C-alpha positions in Angstrom: 149.5 -147.2 -49.7 150.4 -143.5 -49.7 147.2 -141.6 -50.4 146.9 -137.9 -51.1 143.8 -135.9 -52.0 144.0 -133.3 -54.7 141.2 -131.0 -55.8 141.4 -130.0 -59.5 139.4 -126.8 -59.9 138.2 -126.3 -63.4 136.5 -122.9 -63.0 134.7 -120.4 -65.2 136.9 -117.3 -65.3 136.9 -114.0 -67.1 139.7 -112.5 -69.0 138.4 -109.0 -68.3 137.9 -108.8 -64.5 139.3 -109.8 -61.2 138.3 -113.4 -60.6 139.8 -113.7 -57.1 136.6 -113.1 -55.1 134.8 -115.8 -57.2 137.7 -118.3 -56.8 137.8 -117.7 -53.1 134.0 -118.3 -52.7 134.0 -121.4 -54.8 137.0 -122.8 -52.8 135.1 -122.2 -49.6 132.2 -124.2 -51.0 134.4 -126.9 -52.3 136.2 -127.4 -49.0 132.8 -127.4 -47.2 131.8 -130.4 -49.4 135.2 -132.1 -49.3 137.1 -131.2 -46.2 139.4 -134.1 -46.6 141.1 -132.6 -49.7 144.8 -131.7 -48.9 145.7 -129.7 -52.0 143.9 -127.7 -54.7 145.2 -126.8 -58.2 143.8 -123.8 -60.1 144.1 -123.3 -63.8 146.7 -121.1 -65.4 146.2 -117.3 -64.9 142.9 -118.1 -63.1 143.1 -114.9 -61.0 143.1 -112.2 -63.7 143.3 -114.0 -67.1 146.2 -113.2 -69.5 145.9 -109.5 -68.8 149.4 -107.8 -68.8 147.9 -104.8 -67.1 147.5 -107.0 -64.0 151.2 -107.9 -63.8 152.5 -107.5 -60.3 155.8 -108.0 -58.5 155.9 -111.1 -56.3 155.2 -111.2 -53.5 152.1 -109.1 -54.3 148.4 -108.7 -53.5 147.2 -111.4 -55.9 149.5 -114.0 -54.5 148.6 -113.0 -50.9 144.9 -113.8 -51.6 145.9 -117.4 -52.5 148.1 -117.5 -49.3 145.0 -116.5 -47.3 143.0 -119.3 -49.0 145.7 -121.9 -48.1 146.0 -120.8 -44.5 142.2 -120.6 -44.0 141.6 -124.2 -45.1 145.0 -125.5 -44.1 145.7 -127.0 -47.5 148.4 -126.8 -50.2 147.5 -124.4 -53.0 148.9 -124.3 -56.5 147.6 -121.0 -57.7 147.6 -121.6 -61.4 149.8 -118.6 -62.2 150.0 -114.9 -62.2 151.9 -112.5 -64.5 154.9 -111.5 -62.5 156.6 -108.1 -63.1 160.4 -108.0 -62.6 161.8 -104.7 -63.9 160.9 -104.6 -67.6 160.3 -108.3 -67.8 157.1 -110.2 -67.3 156.9 -113.9 -66.4 154.0 -116.4 -66.2 154.7 -117.5 -62.7 153.1 -120.2 -60.5 153.2 -120.2 -56.7 153.3 -123.2 -54.5 151.8 -122.4 -51.1 151.9 -124.6 -48.0 149.0 -125.1 -45.5 150.4 -122.3 -43.3 150.0 -119.8 -46.1 153.8 -119.7 -46.8 155.0 -119.5 -50.4 157.6 -122.3 -50.6 158.4 -122.1 -54.4 157.7 -120.1 -57.5 158.0 -121.5 -61.0 158.3 -119.3 -64.2 156.9 -120.9 -67.3 159.8 -122.0 -69.5 157.9 -122.1 -72.8 155.4 -119.2 -73.3 153.0 -120.0 -76.1 154.8 -118.0 -78.7 154.1 -116.3 -81.0 150.7 -115.8 -79.2 151.8 -115.3 -75.6 153.8 -112.2 -76.5 155.7 -110.1 -74.0 156.3 -113.0 -71.6 159.9 -113.9 -70.7 161.0 -117.5 -70.5 161.8 -119.0 -67.2 165.0 -121.1 -66.8 164.6 -123.1 -63.5 162.8 -126.3 -62.7 160.8 -126.6 -59.5 160.1 -129.6 -57.4 159.0 -129.8 -53.7 158.4 -132.4 -51.1 155.3 -133.0 -49.0 156.4 -134.8 -45.8 155.3 -138.4 -45.6 153.7 -138.2 -49.0 156.2 -137.7 -51.9 157.8 -135.4 -54.4 155.9 -133.1 -56.7 157.0 -131.1 -59.8 155.2 -128.2 -61.6 155.0 -127.0 -65.2 152.6 -124.8 -67.0 150.5 -125.4 -70.2 152.8 -125.3 -73.3 155.8 -126.6 -71.2 154.2 -130.0 -71.6 154.7 -130.0 -75.4 158.5 -130.2 -74.7 159.0 -133.7 -73.2 162.4 -132.7 -71.9 160.6 -130.6 -69.2 158.6 -133.5 -67.8 161.6 -135.9 -68.0 163.8 -133.5 -66.2 161.2 -133.1 -63.3 161.0 -136.9 -63.1 164.8 -137.2 -63.1 164.7 -134.9 -60.1 162.4 -137.4 -58.4 159.0 -136.0 -59.1 156.2 -138.6 -58.7 153.4 -136.2 -59.5 153.4 -133.3 -62.0 151.0 -130.5 -61.3 150.2 -128.8 -64.6 147.9 -125.7 -64.7 146.7 -124.9 -68.2 144.9 -122.2 -70.2 143.8 -123.7 -73.5 140.9 -122.2 -75.5 141.9 -123.6 -78.8 141.1 -126.6 -81.0 144.2 -128.5 -80.1 142.9 -129.5 -76.6 142.3 -133.1 -77.8 146.0 -133.3 -78.7 146.9 -132.0 -75.3 144.9 -134.8 -73.7 147.0 -137.3 -75.6 150.2 -135.6 -74.5 149.1 -135.8 -70.8 148.5 -139.5 -71.1 151.7 -140.1 -72.9 153.7 -138.0 -70.4 152.2 -140.0 -67.5 153.0 -143.4 -69.1 156.5 -142.6 -70.3 157.5 -141.0 -67.0 155.5 -143.4 -64.8 154.1 -140.5 -62.9 150.7 -138.9 -62.0 149.7 -135.9 -64.2 147.2 -133.4 -62.9 146.4 -131.1 -65.9 143.8 -128.5 -64.9 142.3 -126.2 -67.6 139.8 -123.4 -67.1 136.4 -122.8 -68.5 134.8 -119.7 -70.1 137.5 -117.2 -71.0 139.9 -119.3 -69.0 139.8 -122.3 -71.3 137.6 -124.9 -73.0 137.8 -127.3 -70.1 138.5 -131.0 -70.5 141.0 -131.1 -67.6 142.4 -134.5 -67.0 144.0 -136.5 -64.2 146.1 -139.5 -65.2 147.8 -142.3 -63.3 151.4 -143.6 -63.9 150.2 -146.1 -66.5 148.7 -143.3 -68.6 145.3 -144.4 -67.3 142.6 -141.7 -67.1 141.5 -141.3 -63.5 139.1 -138.6 -64.5 138.4 -136.4 -67.6 136.3 -133.3 -67.1 133.6 -131.9 -69.4 133.8 -128.4 -70.9 132.0 -126.5 -68.1 132.8 -125.7 -64.6 133.8 -128.8 -62.6 135.4 -129.1 -59.1 136.8 -132.6 -58.6 138.3 -134.2 -55.5 140.7 -137.0 -56.4 142.6 -139.3 -54.1 145.8 -140.7 -55.6 148.2 -143.3 -54.3 151.8 -142.4 -54.9 152.8 -146.0 -54.2 151.5 -146.8 -57.6 154.1 -144.7 -59.3 156.8 -146.2 -57.1 155.7 -149.7 -57.8 155.5 -149.2 -61.6 159.0 -147.6 -61.6 160.4 -150.7 -60.0 158.5 -153.5 -61.8 157.1 -151.8 -64.9 153.6 -150.7 -65.9 151.5 -153.9 -65.6 154.8 -155.8 -65.1 156.1 -154.6 -68.5 158.1 -151.6 -69.6 160.5 -149.8 -67.2 161.3 -146.7 -69.3 163.1 -144.7 -66.6 165.5 -147.5 -65.9 166.1 -148.0 -69.7 166.7 -144.3 -70.1 169.1 -144.3 -67.1 171.1 -147.3 -68.4 171.3 -146.3 -72.1 174.6 -145.3 -73.6 172.9 -143.3 -76.4 174.3 -139.8 -76.8 171.6 -137.5 -78.3 173.5 -135.1 -80.7 170.7 -132.6 -80.7 171.5 -131.6 -77.1 174.6 -129.6 -76.0 175.5 -127.4 -73.2 175.1 -124.4 -75.4 171.5 -125.2 -76.4 169.7 -127.2 -79.1 171.9 -127.9 -82.2 170.2 -128.9 -85.4 171.0 -127.7 -89.0 167.5 -128.8 -89.9 165.9 -126.7 -87.2 168.0 -123.7 -88.3 166.5 -123.9 -91.8 162.9 -123.5 -90.4 161.4 -120.0 -90.7 161.0 -117.5 -87.9 158.8 -118.1 -84.9 155.8 -115.9 -86.0 152.1 -116.0 -86.4 150.8 -117.5 -89.7 149.9 -114.8 -92.2 146.7 -115.0 -94.3 147.3 -117.0 -97.5 150.7 -118.2 -96.3 152.3 -121.1 -98.3 155.2 -121.5 -95.8 156.5 -125.1 -95.9 154.7 -125.8 -99.2 156.3 -126.4 -102.6 155.9 -123.9 -105.4 152.4 -124.3 -106.9 153.8 -125.4 -110.2 156.0 -128.1 -108.6 155.0 -131.7 -108.4 157.7 -132.4 -105.8 156.4 -133.2 -102.2 157.0 -130.4 -99.8 159.1 -132.5 -97.5 161.6 -133.2 -100.3 162.2 -129.6 -101.3 163.1 -128.3 -97.9 166.8 -127.3 -98.0 167.5 -128.5 -94.5 166.7 -132.2 -95.2 169.7 -134.1 -96.4 169.2 -136.5 -99.3 168.7 -140.2 -98.4 171.4 -142.6 -99.4 169.8 -145.5 -101.3 
Protein backbone atom coordinates (compact mmCIF):
# COMPACT_ATOMS: atom_id res chain seq x y z
CA UNK A 1 0.00 0.00 0.00
CA UNK A 2 1.27 3.48 -0.91
CA UNK A 3 -1.04 5.92 0.89
CA UNK A 4 -1.04 9.67 0.29
CA UNK A 5 -3.41 12.22 1.84
CA UNK A 6 -4.79 15.02 -0.34
CA UNK A 7 -7.02 17.87 0.76
CA UNK A 8 -9.37 19.08 -1.97
CA UNK A 9 -10.46 22.59 -0.97
CA UNK A 10 -13.72 23.65 -2.62
CA UNK A 11 -13.92 27.18 -1.26
CA UNK A 12 -16.27 30.11 -1.73
CA UNK A 13 -14.29 32.80 -3.52
CA UNK A 14 -15.01 36.21 -5.01
CA UNK A 15 -14.24 37.40 -8.50
CA UNK A 16 -14.03 40.99 -7.27
CA UNK A 17 -11.57 40.95 -4.37
CA UNK A 18 -8.39 39.42 -3.02
CA UNK A 19 -9.28 35.98 -1.63
CA UNK A 20 -5.81 35.14 -0.30
CA UNK A 21 -6.40 36.11 3.38
CA UNK A 22 -9.52 33.94 3.40
CA UNK A 23 -7.78 31.01 1.71
CA UNK A 24 -4.95 31.24 4.21
CA UNK A 25 -7.29 31.32 7.23
CA UNK A 26 -9.35 28.38 5.98
CA UNK A 27 -6.21 26.37 5.27
CA UNK A 28 -5.02 27.01 8.83
CA UNK A 29 -8.34 25.69 10.15
CA UNK A 30 -8.32 22.71 7.78
CA UNK A 31 -4.81 21.70 8.83
CA UNK A 32 -5.78 22.08 12.51
CA UNK A 33 -8.57 19.55 11.90
CA UNK A 34 -6.60 17.22 9.65
CA UNK A 35 -2.86 17.56 10.38
CA UNK A 36 -2.16 14.28 8.58
CA UNK A 37 -2.93 15.78 5.14
CA UNK A 38 0.17 15.92 2.92
CA UNK A 39 -1.06 18.03 -0.01
CA UNK A 40 -3.81 20.55 -0.68
CA UNK A 41 -5.32 21.48 -4.04
CA UNK A 42 -7.11 24.81 -4.53
CA UNK A 43 -9.53 25.57 -7.36
CA UNK A 44 -8.53 27.39 -10.54
CA UNK A 45 -7.84 31.13 -10.04
CA UNK A 46 -8.90 30.86 -6.39
CA UNK A 47 -6.67 33.74 -5.26
CA UNK A 48 -8.14 36.59 -7.31
CA UNK A 49 -10.71 35.08 -9.67
CA UNK A 50 -10.48 35.57 -13.46
CA UNK A 51 -9.44 39.19 -13.06
CA UNK A 52 -6.86 40.24 -15.67
CA UNK A 53 -6.05 43.33 -13.60
CA UNK A 54 -4.49 40.95 -11.06
CA UNK A 55 -2.02 39.48 -13.57
CA UNK A 56 1.49 39.35 -12.15
CA UNK A 57 4.91 38.13 -13.25
CA UNK A 58 6.01 34.88 -11.63
CA UNK A 59 7.52 34.66 -9.13
CA UNK A 60 5.27 37.30 -7.62
CA UNK A 61 3.41 38.30 -4.45
CA UNK A 62 0.40 36.03 -4.97
CA UNK A 63 2.52 32.97 -5.55
CA UNK A 64 4.66 33.82 -2.49
CA UNK A 65 1.55 33.71 -0.27
CA UNK A 66 0.97 30.11 -1.35
CA UNK A 67 4.65 29.35 -0.72
CA UNK A 68 4.22 30.66 2.82
CA UNK A 69 1.19 28.39 3.32
CA UNK A 70 3.15 25.34 2.14
CA UNK A 71 6.16 26.08 4.36
CA UNK A 72 4.03 26.87 7.40
CA UNK A 73 2.20 23.54 7.31
CA UNK A 74 5.01 21.53 5.64
CA UNK A 75 2.68 20.31 2.89
CA UNK A 76 2.58 20.21 -0.89
CA UNK A 77 0.40 22.98 -2.34
CA UNK A 78 -1.18 23.14 -5.79
CA UNK A 79 -2.35 26.74 -5.84
CA UNK A 80 -5.16 26.39 -8.39
CA UNK A 81 -3.69 29.01 -10.69
CA UNK A 82 -2.87 32.69 -11.13
CA UNK A 83 -2.89 34.91 -14.19
CA UNK A 84 0.77 35.17 -15.12
CA UNK A 85 2.05 38.24 -16.97
CA UNK A 86 4.91 37.69 -19.41
CA UNK A 87 5.54 40.79 -21.49
CA UNK A 88 2.32 41.37 -23.41
CA UNK A 89 1.10 37.82 -22.85
CA UNK A 90 -1.08 36.47 -20.05
CA UNK A 91 -1.18 32.82 -19.07
CA UNK A 92 -3.41 30.87 -16.70
CA UNK A 93 -0.59 29.33 -14.65
CA UNK A 94 -0.59 26.75 -11.87
CA UNK A 95 2.25 26.46 -9.35
CA UNK A 96 3.36 23.27 -7.60
CA UNK A 97 4.99 24.07 -4.27
CA UNK A 98 6.84 21.57 -2.07
CA UNK A 99 6.71 21.37 1.76
CA UNK A 100 9.69 23.70 2.11
CA UNK A 101 7.85 26.44 0.20
CA UNK A 102 9.86 26.01 -3.01
CA UNK A 103 8.10 26.25 -6.37
CA UNK A 104 9.18 23.08 -8.17
CA UNK A 105 7.03 23.45 -11.30
CA UNK A 106 4.69 25.80 -13.12
CA UNK A 107 2.10 24.73 -15.67
CA UNK A 108 0.42 27.03 -18.20
CA UNK A 109 -3.10 26.02 -19.20
CA UNK A 110 -3.01 24.59 -22.73
CA UNK A 111 -6.64 25.12 -23.63
CA UNK A 112 -8.10 28.39 -22.33
CA UNK A 113 -11.91 28.28 -22.42
CA UNK A 114 -12.20 30.17 -25.69
CA UNK A 115 -14.01 32.19 -26.82
CA UNK A 116 -14.90 33.09 -23.21
CA UNK A 117 -11.45 33.10 -21.60
CA UNK A 118 -10.29 35.90 -23.85
CA UNK A 119 -6.79 37.33 -23.69
CA UNK A 120 -5.17 34.19 -22.26
CA UNK A 121 -2.30 32.68 -24.23
CA UNK A 122 -2.09 28.89 -24.61
CA UNK A 123 0.66 27.02 -22.81
CA UNK A 124 2.63 24.36 -24.67
CA UNK A 125 4.41 22.20 -22.07
CA UNK A 126 3.20 19.27 -19.99
CA UNK A 127 4.15 19.08 -16.31
CA UNK A 128 4.70 16.04 -14.12
CA UNK A 129 6.51 15.82 -10.79
CA UNK A 130 7.57 13.08 -8.40
CA UNK A 131 6.93 12.89 -4.68
CA UNK A 132 9.65 10.66 -3.18
CA UNK A 133 8.43 7.27 -1.95
CA UNK A 134 4.91 8.08 -3.17
CA UNK A 135 4.62 8.36 -6.95
CA UNK A 136 4.28 10.56 -10.01
CA UNK A 137 1.73 13.34 -10.36
CA UNK A 138 0.56 15.32 -13.38
CA UNK A 139 -1.36 18.60 -13.57
CA UNK A 140 -3.91 20.12 -15.91
CA UNK A 141 -6.44 22.93 -15.61
CA UNK A 142 -10.20 22.94 -16.22
CA UNK A 143 -10.93 22.92 -20.00
CA UNK A 144 -7.71 20.96 -20.68
CA UNK A 145 -9.63 17.86 -19.60
CA UNK A 146 -12.03 18.16 -22.55
CA UNK A 147 -9.10 17.20 -24.78
CA UNK A 148 -8.27 13.57 -23.87
CA UNK A 149 -4.86 13.87 -25.49
CA UNK A 150 -3.72 16.02 -22.55
CA UNK A 151 -4.51 13.39 -19.91
CA UNK A 152 -3.20 10.52 -22.03
CA UNK A 153 0.08 12.40 -22.54
CA UNK A 154 0.50 12.93 -18.79
CA UNK A 155 -0.15 9.24 -18.19
CA UNK A 156 2.28 8.27 -20.95
CA UNK A 157 4.85 10.26 -18.97
CA UNK A 158 4.12 8.10 -15.94
CA UNK A 159 1.50 10.14 -14.04
CA UNK A 160 -0.51 8.03 -11.60
CA UNK A 161 -2.51 10.95 -10.20
CA UNK A 162 -3.80 13.94 -12.19
CA UNK A 163 -4.45 17.08 -10.15
CA UNK A 164 -7.02 19.20 -11.93
CA UNK A 165 -8.11 22.61 -10.55
CA UNK A 166 -11.28 23.91 -12.17
CA UNK A 167 -13.39 27.06 -12.35
CA UNK A 168 -16.77 26.04 -13.73
CA UNK A 169 -19.86 28.17 -13.10
CA UNK A 170 -21.88 26.91 -16.07
CA UNK A 171 -24.57 24.30 -16.73
CA UNK A 172 -22.12 21.80 -18.24
CA UNK A 173 -20.71 20.79 -14.85
CA UNK A 174 -22.61 17.48 -14.97
CA UNK A 175 -20.87 16.68 -18.26
CA UNK A 176 -17.50 17.46 -16.68
CA UNK A 177 -18.20 14.96 -13.91
CA UNK A 178 -18.65 12.29 -16.56
CA UNK A 179 -15.39 13.32 -18.22
CA UNK A 180 -13.52 13.05 -14.91
CA UNK A 181 -14.76 9.50 -14.37
CA UNK A 182 -14.03 8.49 -17.95
CA UNK A 183 -10.54 10.01 -17.79
CA UNK A 184 -9.74 8.10 -14.61
CA UNK A 185 -11.00 4.79 -16.03
CA UNK A 186 -9.45 5.04 -19.50
CA UNK A 187 -6.09 6.13 -18.09
CA UNK A 188 -6.19 3.97 -14.94
CA UNK A 189 -5.25 6.93 -12.76
CA UNK A 190 -6.60 8.96 -9.87
CA UNK A 191 -8.34 12.21 -10.83
CA UNK A 192 -8.58 15.06 -8.30
CA UNK A 193 -10.91 17.65 -9.86
CA UNK A 194 -11.42 20.64 -7.55
CA UNK A 195 -13.93 23.36 -8.46
CA UNK A 196 -14.72 26.49 -6.47
CA UNK A 197 -17.97 27.82 -5.01
CA UNK A 198 -19.60 31.24 -5.13
CA UNK A 199 -18.04 33.34 -7.90
CA UNK A 200 -15.34 30.67 -8.09
CA UNK A 201 -17.62 27.92 -9.41
CA UNK A 202 -20.77 25.89 -8.88
CA UNK A 203 -18.99 23.25 -6.82
CA UNK A 204 -19.49 19.53 -7.38
CA UNK A 205 -15.77 18.77 -7.15
CA UNK A 206 -14.99 15.09 -7.57
CA UNK A 207 -12.20 12.69 -6.66
CA UNK A 208 -12.08 9.42 -8.63
CA UNK A 209 -10.06 6.24 -8.41
CA UNK A 210 -8.35 4.39 -11.28
CA UNK A 211 -11.47 2.35 -12.02
CA UNK A 212 -13.49 5.52 -12.61
CA UNK A 213 -15.03 4.96 -9.18
CA UNK A 214 -16.19 8.03 -7.26
CA UNK A 215 -14.27 8.33 -4.01
CA UNK A 216 -16.11 11.52 -3.13
CA UNK A 217 -18.37 13.98 -4.93
CA UNK A 218 -18.89 17.34 -3.27
CA UNK A 219 -22.05 19.40 -2.99
CA UNK A 220 -22.44 22.92 -4.36
CA UNK A 221 -21.30 24.88 -1.30
CA UNK A 222 -17.99 25.23 0.46
CA UNK A 223 -16.50 21.86 1.37
CA UNK A 224 -13.00 21.00 2.58
CA UNK A 225 -12.31 17.30 2.18
CA UNK A 226 -9.31 15.21 3.26
CA UNK A 227 -8.91 12.07 1.14
CA UNK A 228 -6.32 9.33 1.48
CA UNK A 229 -5.60 7.53 -1.79
CA UNK A 230 -3.52 4.42 -2.40
CA UNK A 231 -1.33 4.73 -5.50
CA UNK A 232 -0.80 0.97 -5.54
CA UNK A 233 -4.38 0.68 -6.85
CA UNK A 234 -3.36 2.45 -10.06
CA UNK A 235 -0.25 0.30 -10.41
CA UNK A 236 -2.22 -2.90 -9.85
CA UNK A 237 -4.95 -2.00 -12.36
CA UNK A 238 -2.36 -1.05 -14.98
CA UNK A 239 -0.83 -4.49 -14.68
CA UNK A 240 -3.88 -6.76 -14.36
CA UNK A 241 -6.73 -4.57 -15.57
CA UNK A 242 -9.60 -2.84 -13.83
CA UNK A 243 -11.38 -5.61 -11.89
CA UNK A 244 -9.19 -8.05 -13.79
CA UNK A 245 -10.57 -6.83 -17.13
CA UNK A 246 -9.43 -4.11 -19.55
CA UNK A 247 -5.81 -2.95 -19.75
CA UNK A 248 -6.21 0.12 -22.00
CA UNK A 249 -2.71 1.54 -21.53
CA UNK A 250 -1.10 -1.71 -22.69
CA UNK A 251 -3.53 -1.99 -25.60
CA UNK A 252 -2.74 1.58 -26.65
CA UNK A 253 1.00 0.89 -26.35
CA UNK A 254 0.82 -2.29 -28.42
CA UNK A 255 -1.51 -0.99 -31.12
CA UNK A 256 -0.21 -0.47 -34.64
CA UNK A 257 -2.98 1.99 -35.48
CA UNK A 258 -1.80 5.25 -37.02
CA UNK A 259 -4.16 8.13 -36.26
CA UNK A 260 -4.27 10.29 -39.39
CA UNK A 261 -5.70 13.29 -37.54
CA UNK A 262 -2.37 13.85 -35.80
CA UNK A 263 0.80 15.12 -37.40
CA UNK A 264 3.90 16.94 -36.27
CA UNK A 265 2.53 20.16 -37.71
CA UNK A 266 -0.74 19.99 -35.75
CA UNK A 267 -4.25 18.61 -36.17
CA UNK A 268 -5.11 17.76 -39.76
CA UNK A 269 -8.77 17.41 -40.74
CA UNK A 270 -10.57 18.67 -43.82
CA UNK A 271 -13.80 18.36 -41.87
CA UNK A 272 -12.56 20.46 -38.94
CA UNK A 273 -11.40 23.09 -41.42
CA UNK A 274 -14.96 23.42 -42.70
CA UNK A 275 -16.26 24.39 -39.25
CA UNK A 276 -16.85 28.07 -38.55
CA UNK A 277 -14.61 30.38 -36.51
CA UNK A 278 -14.08 29.93 -32.78
CA UNK A 279 -16.41 32.68 -31.57
CA UNK A 280 -19.24 33.25 -29.11
CA UNK A 281 -22.70 32.30 -30.33
CA UNK A 282 -24.71 35.25 -31.57
CA UNK A 283 -28.35 35.87 -30.74
CA UNK A 284 -30.63 34.07 -33.18
CA UNK A 285 -27.75 32.12 -34.72
CA UNK A 286 -28.59 29.22 -37.04
CA UNK A 287 -24.98 28.12 -37.47
CA UNK A 288 -24.80 24.41 -38.21
CA UNK A 289 -28.49 24.21 -39.12
CA UNK A 290 -30.00 23.72 -42.60
CA UNK A 291 -31.92 26.45 -44.35
CA UNK A 292 -35.36 26.80 -42.80
CA UNK A 293 -37.03 25.71 -46.04
CA UNK A 294 -34.85 22.59 -46.36
CA UNK A 295 -35.98 19.16 -45.22
CA UNK A 296 -32.44 17.78 -45.33
CA UNK A 297 -30.91 16.95 -41.90
CA UNK A 298 -28.20 19.41 -40.91
CA UNK A 299 -25.53 16.73 -40.67
CA UNK A 300 -25.99 15.88 -44.34
CA UNK A 301 -25.69 19.38 -45.74
CA UNK A 302 -22.36 20.25 -44.15
CA UNK A 303 -19.82 20.59 -46.97
CA UNK A 304 -17.06 19.00 -44.94
CA UNK A 305 -18.75 15.60 -44.62
CA UNK A 306 -17.95 13.27 -47.52
CA UNK A 307 -20.82 11.23 -48.95
CA UNK A 308 -21.21 7.67 -47.72
CA UNK A 309 -20.60 4.91 -50.21
CA UNK A 310 -23.50 2.45 -50.16
